[in-house]
C-alpha positions, 0 to 999 in steps of 0.5 A: 490476511483474510477475507479480501478478494485477490486480483486474478491475472488469468488473462491471455497475455502476448508471448513477449508481454512483461507481466508480473504476478506477485503475492507478498507478505511483508514482515514489520520492520519497526513501529508506527504511531497512529496510521491512517493511510496504511497503505497502502496505501498502501499503501500501496502499496508495493504496487509494481515490481517487475518486468519480465519476458513472460509472467514472472514471480517476484519476492519482496525483500522485507529487510529492504522494503517498507511503507511509512507515513507521516502525520501531525500529532499535537503540533509534532511531526510523527513518523510511523511504519506499517506492519505487513500486507498481502499483495497480488500484482500484475504489472507490465510497463509496456502494457499498462492496460493489462496491469492491475494490483490489489493490496490488503493490510490487516488492521492488526498489523498497525503498531503505534509504538505503545500498547495504549495507542495500538488499542485505541487504533483498533477501537471503534473511533478509529479503524474499528477492527471488530467490524472492519479488520482489513484495509484494501487498495485496488488499482486498475489503471496505470499511466506513465508520464513523459518523465518516465514516472508512473501513476497508479490510480486506485480505490482505497477502502477503510471502514467500508468507505471508498475513496480514489487514491493516486500513487506516484512512483518510480521503478528500476529493474536490473538483473532480475532485481526491482526497486520501486519508490512511491508516495501519496497522501490522504485525508484521515477524515475522508475515512472517518478515522478519529471520530469523537474527541479525535476529530479535532485536528489540533490533536491529530492532523487530517493530512497523512503522507505515505511513502513506499519503498520496495525491493524485489527479486524475480524468481524464474520458474 
């Protein structure tokens, strides 16, 4: 997935720090009508999947992982799924100040469930793939609330337009297995997605909900 910088986790971490670095390519599991959040959302993405005594590698199970979204189209609720994405993540729940994440999604990964929709999404009124081939979500701030839930604060870039997006998620790790679930929401209009006739919210709603579920296994070196 091309052209986006990756987060470098080249930091001097404490010997007992639980820090994870991960590169993921997630295979598409289904199809998606129109996408705006991506997310990464993305979208996010797969924003954290691990705790370990030292730096660890994690492998996402594509059969058990997904990023999905929901929006309104002509008054109907439409559910969709993203295609695939790349992620570079350093995350330590005990040292959140050392944690960061970057998730990149190619616009070509969008599957809207029909060839004509896919073509429309790639065009200049939506994601404009020719000029903006990727969506990027970059997180540099994690916090945990009293309930144990996490919040990832990052910037989402679509069409070179950048807006802050916060992702709420939970994380469970057991026997070198990680399970993460999270959600967020964005406005498609914030990113100039759907201009011209598609700007009408009676045709496509502005609000897009994004949900993330990831499972990963730790690969000890």
